[in-house]
C-alpha positions in Angstrom: -12.8 -23.0 13.7 -11.0 -23.8 10.5 -7.8 -25.9 10.6 -4.7 -24.0 9.8 -2.5 -26.5 8.0 0.2 -24.0 6.9 -0.6 -20.8 8.8 2.7 -19.1 8.2 2.8 -17.9 4.6 6.1 -15.9 4.5 8.5 -13.4 6.1 7.3 -9.8 5.9 9.7 -7.9 8.0 12.8 -7.7 10.2 14.0 -5.6 13.1 17.6 -4.5 13.4 19.2 -2.9 16.5 22.1 -0.6 16.0 24.2 2.0 17.9 23.8 4.4 14.9 20.3 4.4 13.5 21.0 7.0 10.8 24.0 5.1 9.4 22.2 1.8 9.5 19.1 3.2 7.8 21.3 4.6 5.1 23.1 1.3 4.7 19.9 -0.6 4.2 18.6 2.0 1.7 21.8 1.7 -0.2 21.6 -2.1 -0.1 18.0 -1.9 -1.5 19.1 0.5 -4.3 16.6 3.1 -3.1 18.6 5.8 -1.3 15.9 8.4 -1.6 13.1 6.2 -0.3 11.2 7.4 2.8 10.1 4.0 3.9 12.6 1.2 4.3 11.5 -1.8 2.3 14.1 -4.2 1.0 13.0 -7.0 -1.4 9.4 -6.7 -0.2 10.4 -6.8 3.5 9.8 -3.9 5.9 13.1 -3.2 7.7 12.7 -1.7 11.1 15.8 0.0 12.6 15.9 0.8 16.3 18.5 1.9 18.8 20.4 -0.9 20.5 20.0 0.8 23.9 22.9 -1.0 25.5 22.0 -4.4 24.0 23.7 -6.2 21.2 23.6 -4.9 17.6 22.2 -7.0 14.8 19.0 -8.8 13.8 16.7 -8.8 16.8 13.3 -9.9 15.4 11.6 -11.4 12.4 8.0 -10.8 11.3 6.0 -13.7 9.9 3.0 -13.3 7.6 0.0 -15.3 8.6 -3.5 -15.5 7.0 -5.4 -15.0 10.2 -3.4 -13.4 13.0 -6.0 -13.9 15.8 -6.7 -17.5 14.9 -3.0 -18.4 14.7 -2.3 -16.6 18.0 -5.0 -18.7 19.7 -3.5 -21.9 18.1 -0.1 -21.0 19.4 -1.5 -20.5 22.9 -3.1 -23.9 22.8 0.3 -25.3 21.9 1.7 -23.8 25.1 3.3 -20.7 23.7 3.0 -17.3 25.4 2.3 -14.2 23.3 2.5 -10.6 24.2 -0.1 -9.3 21.7 1.4 -10.5 18.4 4.9 -11.1 19.7 6.3 -14.4 20.9 9.6 -15.8 21.9 10.9 -19.1 20.6 14.2 -20.4 21.8 15.1 -17.0 23.2 14.4 -15.2 19.9 11.6 -12.6 19.1 9.1 -13.4 16.4 6.2 -11.2 15.4 2.9 -12.0 13.6 1.4 -9.8 10.9 -1.4 -10.3 8.5 -1.0 -10.5 4.7 -3.0 -7.4 3.9 -0.6 -4.8 2.4 2.3 -7.2 2.2 4.5 -5.9 -0.6 5.2 -8.8 -2.9 7.5 -8.1 -5.8 10.3 -9.3 -7.9 13.1 -7.2 -9.1 12.4 -5.1 -12.1 16.1 -4.7 -12.8 19.1 -7.0 -12.6 20.5 -4.8 -9.8 17.4 -5.1 -7.6 16.9 -7.3 -4.5 14.1 -9.8 -5.3 13.3 -10.9 -1.7 14.4 -12.9 1.2 15.8 -16.3 0.5 16.5 -17.6 4.0 16.8 -16.5 7.6 19.6 -18.1 9.6 19.2 -19.2 13.2 22.1 -20.7 15.2 21.1 -23.3 17.7 23.0 -25.7 20.0 19.9 -27.8 20.4 18.5 -29.0 17.1 15.9 -31.3 18.7 14.5 -28.3 20.5 14.5 -26.4 17.3 12.5 -29.1 15.6 9.9 -29.0 18.4 9.7 -25.2 18.5 9.8 -24.2 14.8 8.2 -27.4 13.5 5.7 -28.8 15.9 4.7 -25.6 17.7 5.1 -22.8 15.1 4.0 -25.2 12.3 6.7 -24.7 9.8 7.3 -27.5 7.4 10.7 -29.2 8.0 11.9 -30.0 4.5 15.4 -31.2 5.1 17.6 -32.3 8.0 21.2 -32.6 6.7 24.5 -33.0 8.4 27.4 -31.5 6.5 30.7 -32.9 7.8 32.8 -30.7 5.5 31.3 -27.6 7.0 31.1 -29.1 10.5 27.4 -28.3 10.8 23.9 -29.7 10.8 21.2 -27.8 9.0 17.5 -27.9 9.5 15.6 -26.3 6.7 12.0 -25.2 7.4 9.8 -23.8 4.6 8.3 -20.4 5.3 6.4 -19.3 2.2 8.9 -18.4 -0.4 11.6 -18.2 2.2 13.4 -20.8 4.3 14.3 -20.7 8.0 17.7 -22.4 8.2 18.6 -23.6 11.7 22.3 -24.4 11.9 24.1 -26.3 14.6 27.9 -26.2 14.8 29.7 -29.6 15.2 33.2 -30.5 16.3 35.5 -32.7 14.3 33.8 -35.8 15.8 30.4 -34.6 14.7 29.3 -33.7 18.3 27.2 -30.6 18.9 29.3 -27.6 20.0 27.7 -25.7 22.9 25.5 -26.8 25.7 21.8 -27.7 25.1 19.5 -25.1 26.6 21.5 -22.1 25.5 19.2 -19.6 23.7 19.2 -19.6 19.9 20.7 -16.7 18.1 19.8 -15.0 14.8 22.7 -15.6 12.3 22.3 -13.7 9.1 20.1 -13.2 6.0 20.4 -14.4 2.4 18.6 -12.4 -0.3 17.5 -13.5 -3.7 18.7 -11.4 -6.6 18.2 -11.6 -10.4 22.0 -11.3 -11.0 24.6 -11.6 -8.3 27.3 -10.0 -10.4 25.2 -6.9 -11.3 24.1 -6.4 -7.7 27.7 -6.8 -6.6 28.8 -4.1 -9.1 26.1 -1.7 -8.0 27.1 -2.1 -4.3 30.8 -1.8 -5.1 30.0 1.4 -7.0 28.5 2.7 -3.8 31.6 2.0 -1.9 30.4 -1.3 -0.3 32.9 -4.2 -0.1 31.4 -7.4 -1.6 33.2 -10.7 -2.0 33.9 -12.3 -5.4 31.0 -14.3 -6.8 31.3 -18.0 -6.0 29.3 -21.1 -6.3 26.7 -21.6 -3.6 26.2 -24.7 -1.4 22.9 -25.2 -3.2 23.6 -26.6 -6.7 23.0 -24.2 -9.5 23.4 -21.0 -7.4 25.9 -18.3 -7.2 26.5 -16.2 -4.0 28.5 -13.2 -2.8 29.0 -11.9 0.8 28.3 -8.3 1.5 30.8 -6.8 3.9 29.0 -3.7 5.1 29.4 -3.3 8.8 26.7 -0.6 8.9 24.1 -3.2 8.0 25.0 -4.9 11.3 23.6 -8.1 9.9 25.6 -10.8 8.1 24.3 -10.5 4.5 24.5 -12.9 1.5 23.4 -12.5 -2.1 22.1 -15.6 -3.8 21.0 -16.1 -7.4 21.2 -18.3 -10.4 24.3 -18.2 -12.7 24.6 -15.3 -15.1 23.6 -17.6 -18.0 20.2 -17.9 -16.5 20.4 -21.6 -15.8 18.5 -22.9 -12.7 18.9 -25.9 -10.5 
């Protein structure tokens, strides 16, 4: 059997639970800039919207693209993970596996488009467990482990194709982890790459969506804006290069 050095090649979908499926679908179509589209694809990702059915609203699952689903599933089982078909749980979160055939890769054709996913945020009170699960077992490449005292957080950044899985751990004033180890992880929010943050902000504001002012991002050379649309039911950030086109 061939060795799978980097089996996960990207993020291809998300699942969102909501108490109002119709409104949430409309919100994601509005965010994508395609209100008349039949299928819900945002920045190349398939967005599945399902009823919350008494559970919490928000991001409930992420789909990972892999070159060989069956081979990777067997590898994960040998690493001690249990799968239900192509679905597995890591740290209490649901992840799904999908092949690369039919994955819609695109970049925005207009400054008001959504290019794609930049990073998925997971909150964890156990960063060492996160390293073991997302790094050693899932096989994602840990590119950076950084403590940010100013923000009272530690960030683990795993490469996932063109996207990043950002695992954040909240710290107190003394730099100690907040929360007890062993508590399940939780999906935080999503950051989306855009050609021009200001143009996308104007488009959304024109549709009646509240978006913060454009500001400098934590990553040097980027600009960001926060989308305040409760009907998305997922914390959402826009991220792009400055309007003059410079890059970090």
